N, CA, C and O atoms as CSV, one atom per row, in Angstrom:
chain,resi,resn,atom,element,x,y,z
A,1,TRP,N,N,0.876,-0.852,0.200
A,1,TRP,CA,C,0.067,-0.047,0.043
A,1,TRP,C,C,0.688,0.966,0.127
A,1,TRP,O,O,1.527,0.976,1.028
A,2,LEU,N,N,0.556,2.320,-0.801
A,2,LEU,CA,C,1.227,3.430,-0.635
A,2,LEU,C,C,-0.061,4.532,-0.556
A,2,LEU,O,O,-1.096,4.364,-1.201
A,3,SER,N,N,0.130,5.466,0.170
A,3,SER,CA,C,-0.842,6.461,0.050
A,3,SER,C,C,-0.079,8.045,-0.397
A,3,SER,O,O,0.945,8.468,0.141
A,4,SER,N,N,-0.588,8.521,-1.124
A,4,SER,CA,C,0.216,9.727,-1.421
A,4,SER,C,C,-0.448,10.455,-2.473
A,4,SER,O,O,-0.991,9.942,-3.451
A,5,HIS,N,N,-0.350,12.008,-2.140
A,5,HIS,CA,C,-0.772,12.958,-3.239
A,5,HIS,C,C,-0.095,13.165,-4.217
A,5,HIS,O,O,-0.600,13.868,-5.092
A,6,LEU,N,N,1.325,12.617,-4.428
A,6,LEU,CA,C,2.093,12.515,-5.798
A,6,LEU,C,C,1.868,12.008,-6.571
A,6,LEU,O,O,2.443,10.930,-6.721
A,7,LEU,N,N,1.004,12.401,-7.446
A,7,LEU,CA,C,0.292,11.579,-8.342
A,7,LEU,C,C,1.327,10.781,-9.388
A,7,LEU,O,O,1.273,9.562,-9.551
A,8,HIS,N,N,2.195,11.582,-10.010
A,8,HIS,CA,C,3.254,10.788,-10.984
A,8,HIS,C,C,3.841,9.706,-10.129
A,8,HIS,O,O,4.234,8.764,-10.817
A,9,LEU,N,N,4.038,9.535,-8.716
A,9,LEU,CA,C,4.628,8.716,-7.798
A,9,LEU,C,C,3.839,7.702,-7.953
A,9,LEU,O,O,4.318,6.574,-8.063
A,10,VAL,N,N,2.452,7.929,-7.990
A,10,VAL,CA,C,1.560,6.887,-7.636
A,10,VAL,C,C,1.476,6.259,-8.978
A,10,VAL,O,O,1.694,5.048,-8.944
A,11,GLU,N,N,1.215,6.758,-10.170
A,11,GLU,CA,C,1.147,6.511,-11.349
A,11,GLU,C,C,2.157,5.351,-11.673
A,11,GLU,O,O,1.803,4.245,-12.083
A,12,GLU,N,N,3.807,5.833,-11.378
A,12,GLU,CA,C,4.592,5.199,-11.231
A,12,GLU,C,C,4.649,4.008,-11.049
A,12,GLU,O,O,4.916,3.148,-11.888
A,13,LEU,N,N,4.311,3.819,-9.520
A,13,LEU,CA,C,4.854,2.849,-8.798
A,13,LEU,C,C,3.359,1.836,-8.603
A,13,LEU,O,O,3.486,0.649,-8.306
A,14,CYS,N,N,2.274,2.323,-8.762
A,14,CYS,CA,C,1.325,1.624,-8.491
A,14,CYS,C,C,0.394,0.765,-9.716
A,14,CYS,O,O,0.554,1.089,-10.893
A,15,THR,N,N,-0.427,-0.169,-9.404
A,15,THR,CA,C,-0.974,-0.993,-10.309
A,15,THR,C,C,-2.607,-0.247,-10.227
A,15,THR,O,O,-3.133,0.274,-11.211
A,16,LYS,N,N,-3.158,-0.311,-9.064
A,16,LYS,CA,C,-4.429,-0.353,-8.439
A,16,LYS,C,C,-4.468,1.126,-7.584
A,16,LYS,O,O,-3.513,1.533,-6.922
A,17,LEU,N,N,-5.681,1.799,-7.721
A,17,LEU,CA,C,-5.926,2.800,-7.051
A,17,LEU,C,C,-6.908,3.070,-6.458
A,17,LEU,O,O,-7.938,2.827,-7.087
A,18,LEU,N,N,-7.089,3.666,-5.051
A,18,LEU,CA,C,-8.102,3.993,-4.185
A,18,LEU,C,C,-8.518,5.183,-4.308
A,18,LEU,O,O,-7.915,5.821,-3.444
A,19,VAL,N,N,-9.305,5.976,-4.964
A,19,VAL,CA,C,-9.411,7.868,-4.782
A,19,VAL,C,C,-10.469,7.570,-3.519
A,19,VAL,O,O,-11.326,6.695,-3.396
A,20,ILE,N,N,-10.071,8.620,-2.661
A,20,ILE,CA,C,-11.094,8.720,-1.330
A,20,ILE,C,C,-11.113,10.382,-1.357
A,20,ILE,O,O,-10.227,11.232,-1.446
A,21,ALA,N,N,-12.742,10.431,-1.222
A,21,ALA,CA,C,-13.082,11.864,-1.364
A,21,ALA,C,C,-13.846,12.142,-0.297
A,21,ALA,O,O,-14.859,11.442,-0.311
A,22,LYS,N,N,-13.787,12.897,0.661
A,22,LYS,CA,C,-14.432,13.308,1.700
A,22,LYS,C,C,-14.755,12.170,2.741
A,22,LYS,O,O,-15.814,12.046,3.356
A,23,GLY,N,N,-13.773,11.458,2.813
A,23,GLY,CA,C,-13.686,10.262,3.859
A,23,GLY,C,C,-14.255,8.995,3.273
A,23,GLY,O,O,-14.339,7.924,3.875
A,24,ARG,N,N,-14.754,9.303,1.646
A,24,ARG,CA,C,-15.607,8.059,1.196
A,24,ARG,C,C,-14.806,7.467,-0.183
A,24,ARG,O,O,-14.336,8.238,-1.020
A,25,ALA,N,N,-14.748,6.490,-0.260
A,25,ALA,CA,C,-14.083,5.569,-1.463
A,25,ALA,C,C,-15.078,6.031,-2.835
A,25,ALA,O,O,-16.198,5.563,-3.038
A,26,VAL,N,N,-14.500,6.895,-3.573
A,26,VAL,CA,C,-15.053,7.212,-4.816
A,26,VAL,C,C,-14.746,6.400,-5.941
A,26,VAL,O,O,-15.591,6.264,-6.826
A,27,ALA,N,N,-13.153,5.603,-6.045
A,27,ALA,CA,C,-13.204,4.669,-7.285
A,27,ALA,C,C,-11.972,3.647,-6.542
A,27,ALA,O,O,-11.249,4.056,-5.634
A,28,TYR,N,N,-11.901,2.295,-7.104
A,28,TYR,CA,C,-11.299,1.725,-7.113
A,28,TYR,C,C,-10.798,0.954,-8.180
A,28,TYR,O,O,-11.640,0.785,-9.061
A,29,GLY,N,N,-9.609,0.386,-8.408
A,29,GLY,CA,C,-9.314,-0.321,-9.660
A,29,GLY,C,C,-8.036,-0.050,-10.440
A,29,GLY,O,O,-7.266,0.669,-9.804
A,30,THR,N,N,-7.585,-0.427,-11.655
A,30,THR,CA,C,-6.779,0.000,-12.301
A,30,THR,C,C,-7.204,1.148,-12.964
A,30,THR,O,O,-8.405,1.322,-13.168
A,31,LEU,N,N,-6.163,2.145,-13.412
A,31,LEU,CA,C,-6.555,3.477,-13.913
A,31,LEU,C,C,-7.813,3.363,-15.089
A,31,LEU,O,O,-8.796,4.104,-15.114
A,32,GLU,N,N,-7.562,2.380,-15.938
A,32,GLU,CA,C,-7.971,1.978,-17.114
A,32,GLU,C,C,-9.439,1.347,-16.521
A,32,GLU,O,O,-10.327,1.433,-17.368
A,33,GLN,N,N,-9.744,0.914,-15.620
A,33,GLN,CA,C,-10.763,0.404,-15.075
A,33,GLN,C,C,-11.492,1.496,-14.642
A,33,GLN,O,O,-12.610,1.603,-15.145
A,34,ILE,N,N,-11.093,2.479,-13.703
A,34,ILE,CA,C,-11.911,3.649,-13.478
A,34,ILE,C,C,-12.223,4.533,-14.394
A,34,ILE,O,O,-13.241,5.217,-14.286
A,35,VAL,N,N,-11.347,4.640,-15.468
A,35,VAL,CA,C,-11.660,5.345,-16.678
A,35,VAL,C,C,-13.077,4.802,-17.387
A,35,VAL,O,O,-14.043,5.526,-17.627
A,36,ALA,N,N,-12.995,3.472,-17.647
A,36,ALA,CA,C,-13.775,2.749,-18.796
A,36,ALA,C,C,-15.086,2.790,-17.788
A,36,ALA,O,O,-16.194,2.677,-18.311
A,37,GLU,N,N,-14.981,2.953,-16.307
A,37,GLU,CA,C,-16.801,2.896,-15.894
A,37,GLU,C,C,-16.922,4.607,-15.625
A,37,GLU,O,O,-17.648,5.045,-14.733
A,38,ARG,N,N,-16.219,5.381,-16.404
A,38,ARG,CA,C,-16.660,6.768,-16.523
A,38,ARG,C,C,-16.230,7.257,-17.961
A,38,ARG,O,O,-15.035,7.549,-17.956
A,39,PRO,N,N,-16.731,7.408,-18.992
A,39,PRO,CA,C,-16.584,7.619,-20.191
A,39,PRO,C,C,-15.886,9.013,-20.007
A,39,PRO,O,O,-14.866,9.258,-20.652
A,40,ALA,N,N,-16.413,9.921,-19.148
A,40,ALA,CA,C,-16.122,11.278,-19.410
A,40,ALA,C,C,-14.741,11.540,-19.222
A,40,ALA,O,O,-14.160,12.412,-19.867
A,41,LEU,N,N,-14.189,10.832,-18.376
A,41,LEU,CA,C,-12.482,10.576,-18.084
A,41,LEU,C,C,-11.957,10.148,-18.894
A,41,LEU,O,O,-10.784,10.506,-18.784
A,42,ALA,N,N,-12.121,9.374,-19.965
A,42,ALA,CA,C,-11.205,8.857,-21.299
A,42,ALA,C,C,-10.127,9.949,-21.889
A,42,ALA,O,O,-10.371,11.067,-22.345
A,43,GLY,N,N,-9.104,9.413,-21.771
A,43,GLY,CA,C,-8.042,10.296,-22.064
A,43,GLY,C,C,-7.556,11.338,-21.323
A,43,GLY,O,O,-6.758,12.180,-21.733
A,44,ARG,N,N,-8.135,11.269,-20.018
A,44,ARG,CA,C,-7.291,11.945,-18.972
A,44,ARG,C,C,-6.187,11.756,-18.532
A,44,ARG,O,O,-5.682,10.638,-18.642
A,45,SER,N,N,-5.645,12.598,-18.034
A,45,SER,CA,C,-4.377,12.246,-16.830
A,45,SER,C,C,-4.857,11.665,-15.816
A,45,SER,O,O,-6.064,11.682,-15.574
A,46,LEU,N,N,-3.745,10.903,-14.873
A,46,LEU,CA,C,-4.237,10.527,-13.589
A,46,LEU,C,C,-4.620,11.709,-12.592
A,46,LEU,O,O,-5.548,11.578,-11.793
A,47,GLU,N,N,-3.962,12.712,-12.668
A,47,GLU,CA,C,-4.308,14.126,-12.112
A,47,GLU,C,C,-5.650,14.761,-12.636
A,47,GLU,O,O,-6.365,15.374,-11.844
A,48,ASP,N,N,-5.915,14.658,-13.629
A,48,ASP,CA,C,-7.424,15.242,-14.003
A,48,ASP,C,C,-8.401,14.126,-13.547
A,48,ASP,O,O,-9.399,14.473,-12.914
A,49,VAL,N,N,-8.213,12.937,-13.793
A,49,VAL,CA,C,-8.843,11.788,-13.186
A,49,VAL,C,C,-9.337,11.973,-11.568
A,49,VAL,O,O,-10.484,11.727,-11.196
A,50,PHE,N,N,-8.188,12.482,-10.632
A,50,PHE,CA,C,-8.196,12.842,-9.391
A,50,PHE,C,C,-9.237,13.746,-9.146
A,50,PHE,O,O,-10.170,13.473,-8.390
A,51,LEU,N,N,-9.112,14.968,-9.832
A,51,LEU,CA,C,-9.620,15.828,-9.421
A,51,LEU,C,C,-10.858,15.775,-10.087
A,51,LEU,O,O,-11.763,16.247,-9.397
A,52,MET,N,N,-11.176,15.402,-11.088
A,52,MET,CA,C,-12.791,14.921,-11.313
A,52,MET,C,C,-13.482,14.341,-10.306
A,52,MET,O,O,-14.686,14.532,-10.141
A,53,LEU,N,N,-12.802,13.633,-9.608
A,53,LEU,CA,C,-13.285,12.296,-8.717
A,53,LEU,C,C,-13.428,12.858,-7.548
A,53,LEU,O,O,-14.221,12.338,-6.763
A,54,THR,N,N,-12.725,14.002,-7.173
A,54,THR,CA,C,-12.658,14.681,-5.752
A,54,THR,C,C,-13.215,15.991,-5.770
A,54,THR,O,O,-13.915,16.454,-4.869
A,55,GLY,N,N,-12.900,16.555,-6.779
A,55,GLY,CA,C,-13.384,18.107,-6.934
A,55,GLY,C,C,-14.891,18.370,-6.616
A,55,GLY,O,O,-15.132,19.010,-5.592
A,56,ASP,N,N,-15.653,18.054,-7.187
A,56,ASP,CA,C,-17.277,18.810,-6.840
A,56,ASP,C,C,-18.152,17.223,-6.284
A,56,ASP,O,O,-19.377,17.270,-6.175
A,57,GLY,N,N,-17.602,16.252,-6.052
A,57,GLY,CA,C,-18.657,15.189,-5.417
A,57,GLY,C,C,-19.374,14.537,-6.102
A,57,GLY,O,O,-19.890,13.519,-5.641
A,58,SER,N,N,-19.612,14.965,-7.458
A,58,SER,CA,C,-20.500,14.104,-8.343
A,58,SER,C,C,-20.176,13.014,-8.797
A,58,SER,O,O,-20.746,12.638,-9.822
A,59,ASP,N,N,-19.442,12.400,-8.347
A,59,ASP,CA,C,-19.344,11.076,-8.802
A,59,ASP,C,C,-19.759,10.080,-7.433
A,59,ASP,O,O,-19.606,10.422,-6.260
A,60,ARG,N,N,-20.240,8.955,-7.841
A,60,ARG,CA,C,-20.901,8.461,-6.780
A,60,ARG,C,C,-19.624,7.323,-6.231
A,60,ARG,O,O,-18.697,6.815,-6.861
A,61,PRO,N,N,-20.029,7.196,-4.832
A,61,PRO,CA,C,-19.037,6.496,-4.111
A,61,PRO,C,C,-19.043,4.768,-4.892
A,61,PRO,O,O,-19.878,4.335,-5.685
A,62,ILE,N,N,-18.041,4.181,-4.437
A,62,ILE,CA,C,-18.163,2.913,-4.629
A,62,ILE,C,C,-19.458,1.746,-3.753
A,62,ILE,O,O,-19.843,1.679,-2.585
A,63,GLY,N,N,-19.793,0.999,-4.964
A,63,GLY,CA,C,-21.087,0.183,-4.210
A,63,GLY,C,C,-22.356,1.117,-4.180
A,63,GLY,O,O,-23.328,0.718,-3.539
A,64,ALA,N,N,-22.410,2.185,-4.750
A,64,ALA,CA,C,-23.733,2.860,-4.457
A,64,ALA,C,C,-24.446,2.966,-5.905
A,64,ALA,O,O,-25.561,3.478,-6.009
């Protein structure tokens, strides 16, 4: 496990991601899996994906 806000490091070292926003898990899986479940994120960088998932709270939590 690695907990970091250094997304370039996360992208380099990790095969799976857990994105947490406001204490809730909003995404889990490989970057490809996370993007595949959310077509609006296609072609975005990990930083963009992170900001979109955590920025406005519009994405649904895991299992919702």
